[in-house]
Every structure is written in structure tokens, then in C-alpha cells.
C-alpha positions in Angstrom: 317.4 7.7 -111.9 319.4 5.5 -114.2 317.6 6.9 -117.3 318.4 10.5 -116.1 322.1 9.6 -115.6 322.2 8.0 -119.1 320.6 11.0 -120.7 323.1 13.3 -118.9 326.0 11.2 -120.1 324.7 11.2 -123.7 324.5 15.0 -123.4 328.1 15.3 -122.0 329.4 12.9 -124.7 327.7 15.0 -127.4 329.2 18.2 -126.2 332.6 16.6 -126.0 332.5 14.8 -129.4 330.8 17.5 -131.4 332.7 20.3 -129.7 336.0 18.5 -130.2 335.3 17.9 -133.9 334.2 21.5 -134.2 337.5 22.7 -132.6 339.5 20.6 -135.0 337.4 21.9 -137.9 338.0 25.5 -136.7 341.8 24.9 -136.3 342.2 23.5 -139.8 339.4 24.9 -142.0 339.2 28.3 -140.4 343.0 28.6 -139.8 342.8 29.1 -136.1 345.8 27.0 -135.4 347.2 24.1 -133.5 346.0 25.1 -130.1 342.4 24.8 -131.3 343.2 21.4 -132.8 344.9 20.3 -129.6 341.9 21.2 -127.5 339.7 19.4 -130.0 341.8 16.2 -129.7 341.6 16.4 -125.9 337.8 16.9 -126.0 337.5 13.9 -128.4 339.5 11.7 -126.0 337.3 12.8 -123.1 334.2 11.9 -125.2 335.6 8.3 -125.4 336.0 8.2 -121.6 332.5 9.6 -120.9 330.9 7.1 -123.3 332.2 4.2 -121.1 330.3 5.6 -118.1 326.9 4.6 -119.5 325.0 2.2 -117.2 324.5 -0.3 -120.0 327.6 -2.5 -120.6 326.9 -3.2 -124.3 329.3 -1.2 -126.5 327.3 -1.7 -129.7 324.0 -0.6 -128.1 325.6 2.5 -126.5 327.3 3.6 -129.7 324.3 2.9 -131.9 322.1 4.9 -129.6 324.7 7.7 -129.3 324.5 8.0 -133.1 321.0 9.4 -132.8 322.1 11.8 -130.1 325.0 12.8 -132.4 322.7 13.6 -135.3 320.4 15.8 -133.2 323.3 17.4 -131.3 325.2 18.2 -134.4 322.2 20.1 -135.8 321.8 22.0 -132.5 325.5 22.8 -132.3 325.4 24.2 -135.8 322.5 26.4 -134.9 324.1 27.8 -131.8 327.7 28.0 -133.0 327.4 28.6 -136.7 324.0 30.1 -137.3 322.8 27.1 -139.2 319.0 27.0 -139.8 317.7 23.4 -140.1 314.7 22.9 -142.4 311.7 20.7 -141.5 313.4 17.6 -142.9 316.5 18.2 -140.6 314.2 18.5 -137.6 312.1 15.5 -138.6 315.2 13.4 -139.1 316.6 14.4 -135.8 313.4 13.6 -134.0 313.3 10.2 -135.7 316.8 9.6 -134.5 315.9 10.5 -130.9 313.0 8.2 -130.9 315.4 5.5 -132.0 317.7 6.4 -129.1 314.8 6.0 -126.7 313.8 2.6 -128.2 317.3 1.3 -128.2 318.3 2.4 -124.7 315.1 2.6 -122.6 312.9 -0.2 -123.8 312.2 -2.9 -121.2 314.4 -6.0 -121.7 
């Protein structure tokens, strides 16, 4: 159950961080305005809160593992929100990152 909770928290953190950054990007780069930027900043702050809810108490381990989730999540976000089409190297790299997440977070210690 702890692994499922951890995976769910990584998913929530990814949506908040990637979504928040995307909202800021849209506000600035796509000229959508301050409201988009404000929502992005709030989402980024919520990401910081969610990241602290991981069952493991080691900051470095959580953020290192989350880096792999961020890589894969960013590619998925780009596909859904911006029509990005990853090539085989993007997909391979994301899978390598997710294997790294599993090793870092869920290996027996």
C-alpha cells in the first residue's frame, strides 16, 4: 500500500509541477496574462507541499526519484496539451528514467 501511495503522490506532484510550469509558460510566452501565471504559481507551491507527503523522509532521494517522474510526465504533458510527438529516443529515455525511479524508491533497504 505504501508503494501505491508513493506512486499516487508522484503523479499528483507531476501534474502540479508540470501543470504549474505550463500555466506560467502560457501566461508569458503565449500572452494569456497574469491570471494564468498566478494559477501556475499556486500550482507550483502546491507541488512543493505534495512532495513532502511521500512516505520516505529523505529529501534527496525523493527529489532525485521525482526527477525521473518529471521527465516522463513532461513528455506525456506535451503530448496531451501541445500535440508533441515523442520519438523513440524520447520514449526510451523516459522509460530509463522510470526504471531509475523504481530502483531509487522501491528497492529493499
